[in-house]
C-alpha positions in Angstrom: 22.7 -23.2 -4.0 24.3 -20.5 -6.3 22.7 -17.1 -5.7 22.0 -14.8 -8.6 23.4 -11.3 -8.7 21.1 -8.8 -7.0 20.0 -5.7 -9.0 20.3 -2.4 -7.2 16.7 -1.4 -8.1 14.5 -1.3 -4.9 11.7 -3.9 -4.9 8.0 -2.7 -4.8 6.9 -1.2 -1.5 3.5 0.2 -2.6 0.4 -1.5 -1.0 -0.4 -4.7 -2.9 -4.1 -3.6 -2.8 -3.1 -0.5 -4.7 -1.3 -2.7 -7.3 -4.4 -4.9 -7.6 -6.5 -1.8 -8.0 -4.2 -0.7 -10.8 -4.8 -4.0 -12.7 -8.6 -3.6 -12.3 -8.5 0.0 -13.4 -6.3 -0.7 -16.5 -8.9 -3.4 -17.4 -11.5 -0.7 -17.7 -9.3 2.1 -18.9 -7.0 0.3 -21.3 -3.2 0.2 -21.4 -1.9 3.5 -22.7 1.0 4.0 -25.1 2.9 5.8 -22.3 2.3 5.2 -18.6 3.2 8.7 -17.5 1.9 11.0 -14.8 -0.7 12.7 -17.0 -2.3 9.3 -17.4 -2.3 7.9 -13.8 -2.5 11.1 -11.7 -6.3 11.3 -11.9 -6.6 7.8 -10.3 -3.6 7.6 -7.8 -2.1 10.1 -5.5 1.5 11.4 -6.2 3.2 9.0 -3.7 1.1 5.9 -4.7 1.5 6.7 -8.4 5.3 7.0 -8.2 5.5 3.9 -6.1 3.4 2.0 -8.6 5.6 3.1 -11.5 8.7 1.9 -9.6 6.9 -1.5 -8.9 6.0 -1.9 -12.6 9.5 -1.2 -13.7 10.9 -3.7 -11.1 8.5 -6.4 -12.3 9.4 -5.8 -16.0 6.1 -4.3 -16.9 7.4 -0.9 -17.8 10.6 0.2 -19.5 10.9 3.9 -18.6 7.3 5.0 -19.2 6.7 2.5 -22.0 4.4 -0.4 -21.2 5.8 -3.8 -22.0 3.8 -6.7 -23.4 3.4 -8.2 -19.9 1.2 -5.2 -18.9 -1.3 -6.1 -21.6 -1.2 -9.8 -20.6 -1.6 -8.8 -16.9 -4.8 -6.8 -17.8 -6.3 -9.5 -20.1 -5.4 -12.5 -17.9 -8.2 -14.5 -16.2 -7.7 -15.5 -12.5 -5.8 -18.7 -13.1 -3.6 -17.2 -15.8 -2.9 -14.2 -13.6 -1.8 -16.3 -10.7 0.7 -18.1 -12.9 1.9 -14.9 -14.6 2.4 -13.2 -11.2 4.3 -16.2 -9.9 6.6 -16.0 -12.9 7.2 -12.3 -12.5 8.0 -12.7 -8.8 10.5 -15.5 -9.4 12.2 -13.6 -12.3 12.3 -10.2 -10.5 13.3 -11.0 -6.9 16.8 -12.1 -7.5 17.7 -11.9 -3.7 15.0 -14.4 -2.7 15.8 -18.2 -2.9 12.3 -19.3 -3.6 13.1 -23.0 -2.9 13.7 -22.0 0.7 10.5 -20.0 1.1 8.3 -22.9 2.2 10.4 -23.4 5.3 11.7 -19.8 5.8 11.4 -17.7 8.9 10.6 -14.0 9.1 14.2 -13.3 10.1 15.4 -15.1 7.0 13.1 -13.1 4.7 14.2 -9.8 6.3 17.8 -10.9 5.7 17.1 -11.5 2.0 15.5 -8.1 1.6 18.4 -6.3 3.2 20.4 -7.1 0.1 18.3 -4.4 -1.6 18.9 -0.7 -1.2 16.1 -0.3 1.3 15.7 -0.2 5.1 13.4 0.7 7.9 9.8 1.4 7.1 10.4 0.9 3.3 11.9 -2.5 3.9 8.8 -3.6 5.9 6.5 -2.3 3.2 8.5 -4.1 0.5 8.2 -7.4 2.4 4.5 -6.9 2.9 4.0 -6.3 -0.9 6.1 -9.5 -1.6 4.2 -11.7 0.8 0.8 -10.5 -0.4 1.8 -10.9 -4.0 3.1 -14.4 -3.3 -0.2 -15.3 -1.6 -2.1 -14.2 -4.6 0.3 -16.1 -6.9 -0.2 -19.1 -4.5 3.5 -19.6 -4.1 4.5 -22.1 -1.4 5.7 -20.4 1.8 5.7 -21.0 5.5 2.9 -19.9 7.7 5.4 -17.7 9.6 6.2 -15.8 6.4 2.5 -15.6 5.4 1.8 -13.7 8.6 4.3 -11.0 7.6 1.7 -9.4 5.4 0.6 -6.4 7.4 -2.6 -4.6 8.0 -3.3 -1.1 9.2 -3.3 -0.5 12.9 -5.1 2.9 13.0 -8.3 2.7 15.0 -11.1 4.1 12.8 -13.8 6.0 14.6 -17.4 6.9 13.8 -18.0 7.3 10.1 -14.3 6.8 9.0 -13.9 5.6 5.5 -12.3 2.1 5.2 -9.4 3.2 3.1 -7.6 6.2 1.6 -9.7 6.2 -1.6 -12.9 6.4 0.4 -11.5 9.2 2.5 -10.7 11.1 -0.6 -14.2 10.5 -2.1 -15.9 11.7 1.0 -13.7 14.7 1.2 -14.8 15.7 -2.3 -18.5 15.3 -1.5 -20.4 18.6 -0.9 -20.3 19.4 2.8 -24.1 19.6 3.1 -24.5 16.0 1.8 -22.3 14.4 4.4 -23.7 12.6 7.5 -23.0 14.4 10.8 -21.2 12.5 13.5 -22.7 12.6 16.9 -20.5 13.8 19.9 -21.2 10.5 21.7 -19.7 8.5 18.8 -16.2 9.9 19.3 -15.3 10.6 22.9 -12.6 13.2 23.4 -13.0 14.8 20.0 -13.9 18.4 19.7 -17.7 18.8 19.1 -17.2 21.6 16.6 -14.9 19.3 14.5 -17.5 16.5 14.6 -20.3 18.8 13.7 -19.8 18.7 9.9 -17.1 16.1 9.2 -17.7 12.6 8.1 -14.2 11.2 8.2 -11.9 10.9 11.2 -9.3 8.4 12.4 -7.3 7.8 15.5 -3.6 6.8 15.2 -1.9 5.1 18.1 1.6 6.5 18.6 4.6 4.3 19.3 5.5 6.1 22.5 2.0 6.2 23.8 -1.0 8.5 23.2 -3.0 9.0 20.1 -3.5 11.6 17.3 -7.0 12.2 15.9 -7.3 13.4 12.3 -10.6 14.8 11.1 -11.3 15.7 7.4 -13.9 18.4 6.8 -13.2 20.1 3.5 -14.7 20.7 0.1 -11.8 20.0 -2.3 -13.6 22.1 -5.0 -13.3 25.2 -2.8 -9.7 24.6 -1.9 -6.7 26.3 -3.5 -4.2 24.1 -5.3 -1.8 24.4 -2.4 -4.4 23.6 0.3 -5.6 20.6 -1.8 -2.1 19.2 -2.1 -1.5 19.7 1.6 -4.8 17.9 2.6 -4.1 14.9 0.4 -0.5 14.6 1.5 -1.7 14.7 5.2 -4.2 11.9 4.5 -1.4 9.8 2.8 1.0 10.5 5.7 -1.6 9.4 8.3 -2.4 6.2 6.5 1.2 5.4 5.9 2.1 5.9 9.6 -0.8 3.7 10.6 0.5 0.9 8.3 4.0 1.3 9.6 2.9 1.3 13.2 1.2 -2.1 12.7 4.3 -3.5 11.0 6.6 -2.4 13.8 4.3 -3.9 16.4 4.3 -7.3 14.6 8.0 -7.2 14.0 8.6 -6.6 17.7 6.4 -9.5 18.6 8.2 -11.7 16.0 11.6 -10.8 17.3 10.8 -11.2 21.0 12.2 -14.3 22.8 9.9 -17.3 22.1 7.9 -15.3 19.6 
């Protein structure tokens, strides 16, 4: 089979759930004349927003900051039409992937294809996860081994932890007096004073052993711009490490003898 030339643009490595949220949000908000930071920054964090922009450009939905016709079609498409449209975008955009081999491919083969792009390490794993989740939604044929390469977060959520980053942010914005208080018994080993007024905390398992517990107890309306930026970046970093930890664990299992 003759392989197409591979573009040097990195493939999407934002969470596919974030990409799906973008489609739903644009359905309510409408497609702007320019998809610039002033439009999306109220909905997505800086890192997620820039990763979304890169994903849209890779998939041919943006030219610079200018939405292409496909973005309107993406927003207006019903479920069946969207699956077909997504499948077409994936096949057209991922020049390094031989889609005819995907139904019998192994995880090592997929990782080899993606190494043709200018990405590595954690970014490569996230890019594969986006691709596999997108291919699932598009109902593209692929082997069960490849389907399992779509990763989930490995951080252990404790007490009243929000299920995702958006929920964490929402709760952080809520007035402190309106948040439920966590009981000391619900989170062993966590400082009681920290638990006293905070509604969101998560435990991250470290690769080399041990854990890190992050608790969020702030009122964003009372924070300085610098403090607010720091808190939101800290939440992003924690969630991204949790995702990466789960990916590395699954990769190690997949690469082990007999795995």
